[in-house]
N, C-alpha and C positions, 0 to 999 in steps of 0.2 A: 504494500500500500504506500509506504513512504517513498519507494522508488518509482511509483506511478506505473508499474507494470501490471498491476491488477486492473482488469477491465473497468471495474467500477471507480477506480481512482486515476484513470488516465486524464491527462490535461488536453486542452484544445487550442488550436490556432497558434499564431505567432507568439502570443503571451505564454502559451504552454511550452513552446520551444525555448523561449527565454528562461523560463523557470527551470527547465531541465538542465540547460547549460549552466545556470547559476549553481544548481545542486551538484553538477558533475565538473565544475571548474577545476582544472589541473589534472583531471583524469585523462590519460592518453589511451587511445584505442586505435586499431587499424583504421586508416582513413575511410575505407569503404564501409566499415561497420557502423559508422555514425548514421548514415542514411539507409543502410541495409537492415539494421536491426535495433540499434540503440534508441534512436528518436522515434521510429514507428512503433516500438513497443511501449512508449511512454506518452505519445501524443496521438490522440484519436484522429484518424484521417490525415496523417502527416503529409505535408506537401513541401517539395524542395524549395519553393520560393519563400517559405517561412524562414528557413535557415539563411537564405540569401539576404532576406530583409534584416535579420538580426546582425549579420556581419557587415552588410553595406551601410547600415545606420551607424556603425562604429561602436555599438554596444559591446561586441565581442570580437576578439581576434582569435585566429587559429594558428597553430604551428606545433612544432616539436621542440620541447625544451629538455626532455630527459633522454639522454643517450644520443648517439650519432652513428649513422651507418648507411650503407647503400642497400636498398631493397626496392621491390616493386612498390609504386606509390600506393596501390590499393591496400597493402599490408603495412605500410609505414605508420608507426604510431603518431597520432597527432591529438592535441587537446584543444580545448577552448578556454579562453581567459578573458575576464572582464577587461576591456581596454584600459580603464583607469587603474587597474591593478597589474598590468602587464610587466611593468618595470620591477615590481616586487617579486612576481613569479620568476622572471628572468634572473634576478639576483640569487634565487635559490638553486638555479640550475648549474650544472657543471659546464664550465666554458672551455674545456680542453677539446678543441676541434682541430683535426689534422689539416695541413696545408692543402689548398685546392689546386687543381690543374685542369687543363682542357676547357670544355664548354662551361663547366661550373665556375671556374675562375673568371672567364670572360664575362659571364652574366653577373657574377658577384661584383666585379670591378665596375661594370656599367651602372649597377644599382648604387654602389658606394659613391660614384662620381656624380651621378645626375639625380639620385633620389627615385621615388616611385615612378614606375613606367608601365605603360601598356605593352603587351607582347610585341606588337608591331614596332614600337619604339625600341625595344630590346633587340629586335632583329636588326634594325638600322644601326644602333649604337655598337653592336658587337660584330656586325657584318657576318653573322651566322644565318643559316636558313632556319625557318620556324621549327622544324623538328629538332635541330641542334639546340635551339634555345630551350625547347621543352625538356631535352635530356639534361641540360644544365640546371634548369629549375628543379627537376626531379631530384637531382643529387643535392641541391641546396636545401630542399625540403627535408630530405633524409638526414642532413647534417644539422638541421634546426636553425638555418640561417635566413630563410625567407618566409614571407606570408603574402597574402593578397587581400584586397579590399573585400572580396566576397568568397564564399565557399564554392561558388560556381566555377571560379578559376581552377581550384583544386579538382573539382568534379570533372572538369575537362581533361585533366591529366590522368585521372583514375582509369578512364577508358583508353587503351592504347590506340595510337593513330591508325594502326592497321584495322581496327574495328570501328572507326568512325564511319557513319553512313552519310554524313554531310559535314560541311565546314562548321565547327563549333563557333558560336558567337563569342566575341571578346567581351568578357565581363570582369571589369575591375583592373586595378593596377597591382603590379608586384612591387614589393619593397622589402628592405632588410627587416628581419624580425627583431633583431637586437642591434642597436646603433652604437653601443659602447665598446665594440671590440675591433681590434686591428687584425685583419686576416692576411695571410700571405699565400 
């Protein structure tokens, strides 16, 4: 009942998504599990746009703060953090991240130089093709270095490009998750 997984205690609408994220703040789970099981089990009639609304409004940020590593995006652990508490959460996290190379380094450097950017701006700034930018972003997500304005940006990376049936719409800007670090 307290977790809202009992049918009689499920929450509703965007306010329900917000309440679940507040309750689970700091809990990291595989990226695909958030919309595959966690939110639908707690919010009656869950709809993707409700999570996008909560992240686009700036109320919550998503990202990986605990651990670092390369894995498929769908199984990469990510959590949600109240935006006004993000710095405090980040201060609790281990900041030992190995040096970056390849596409991840190019994307990271572009974000560090210019700040938040849409995918097409990252493509221009790095002179990489869109799939290379996606590979770089995927590694940076796994290492806990980037986030985006909306969950839709992450959702677009969960489905591999080979399985896209149409061009995914650009939703939100990518930015560094933690700005207080010097990466090499």
